[in-house]
N, C-alpha and C positions, 0 to 999 in steps of 0.2 A: 588126208585128202590129197588127191593127185591133181595135176594140172589138167584143166578141162578143155576139151575141144567140142564146141557146140555143133549142132547140125549145120549151121551156116559157115563152119570152118573157123570160127573165132577161137583163138587160143588165149587163155588167160590164167594168171596166177590166182588161186583162190583168195578171196578177201580175208579169209580166216588166217592166212599165213602172216598178214600184217599185224595180227594181234601181238606177235613177238616184239615188233618195233614199238607199238603203243605201250606194251607192258614195260619195256625198258625205260621209255620216257616217263611213264607214271612212277616207276620205282625211283628214278632220279628225282622227280618232284617231291615224292613222299620223303625221301632221305633228306632233302633240303629242309622241308618243313619240320621234320623230327629233330634235325640237328641244327636248327637255326641259331640257337644260343652258342653253339661251338664254332660258328663261322666267324672269322676275324672281322673286325669293324672296317678295316681297309683291305681291299682286294686288288691283287695284280690283275689288270684287265687287258694288258697288251704286253707282248714280249718282242724283243729284238731278234735279229737273225740267229743269235747264239742262244736263244731261249732264256735271256735274262729279262726280268720285268723292267719295263721302261715307262709304264703308266699305271697309276693306282686310282681307285675310286672308292667312295664310301659304300658300305654294305647297304643295299636297298633291294626292293623287289626286282627292279630293272636289272641291276648288276648281277644278281644271284640267279634269276630265271631267264636271262637273255639266251643262254645256250639251249634251253628247253624250247623257247619260241623258235629258234633257228632249226632245231630238230623237227618240230612239227611242220614248219614251212617246207623244209626239204623233203620230208616224208610225204606230205600232201602233193608236192610238185612231182616227185618220182612215182607215186601211185597214179597220178593223172597221166604222166607220160607212159607208164606201163599199160594203162587202160586204152590210151589212144593207139598204141601199137597193137594191142589185143583186139580192139573192137572197131576202130575207126580209120585205120591206116590202110586203105585199099591199095594205095600206091606202093606200099612196102612189098617187095617181092613180085611186083607186077611183071608178067611175062613168065613167071616160074610155074611149074606144075603145082597143083593144090597142096600136095604133101610137103613140097619144099617151102611154100609160103607159110604153112603152119609151123614148120621147123624154124624158119627164119623169125617169125613173130614170137615163137616160144623162146628162142635163144635171146632175143632182144628183151623180152619181158623178164626172163630169169636174170639177165644181167642187171636190169634196173632194180629188181627186187633185192638182189645181193648187195648192190650199191647202196640202197636205202638202209639195209641192215648194218653195213659197215659204217656208214655215216652216223647213224643213231648211236651205235656203240662208241665210236670215236668221240663224239661230242659229249656223251655221258662221262667218258674217261677224262676229257679235258675239264669238264665241270668239276669233277671230283678232285682233280689236281689243283684247280684254282681255289676251291672252297675248303678242302680238307688237308691241304699241305702235302699231297703226294709228291714224290720226286719229279721235278721238271724234266730230268733226263728221260723219264718214261714217256713224257709227251713227245719229245724229240723222236724217240724210237717208234712210238705209235704213229706219228705223222709220217715218218719215212716208210713204215710198214703199210700204212693206208695208201700212200702214193704208189708204192710198188704193187700192191694188190689191185688197185684201180687200173694201172697200166697193164698188168698181166691179164686182167679181165677183158680189157679192150682188145689186146692182142689175141686172146683166145676167141673172142667174139668174131674178130675179123678173119682169123684163120678158119673158124667153123663156117662162117658165111661164105668165104671165098672158096671153100671146098666144094661148093655147088657149081661154080662157074666153069 
């Protein structure tokens, strides 16, 4: 399915694209449920700047599923932001020709979609590291990679949008 442009000039990411993020979250939850007995009774729930655990908590539904709750919250927030940009943000691109407004809203919507995908994957990885003993250095690398990708995405979005000025 492609990005849709309605008769009213609305530009939106198809809702079906978000099934990827929901599937990743569901897979993370299912993995936790299936591997519950293998999850340690004490979990590192916070790390210092060098990624050494500095706070632990007992295994519970809250400590185990908190990252899934965060994933869902961020996903709903970013879907909402993408929909506002696509459907309700008449001020975005005001004064631009219709085609440029559509491109502007598409670029912003696509950025928000990719950001939601990156965050969902990142938090699933962090959860797996916390619960299944994956190497913490991988979290450090993933965190740095996420930050670099977000900054690169913002720069690309700015360059793309400024190209119309």
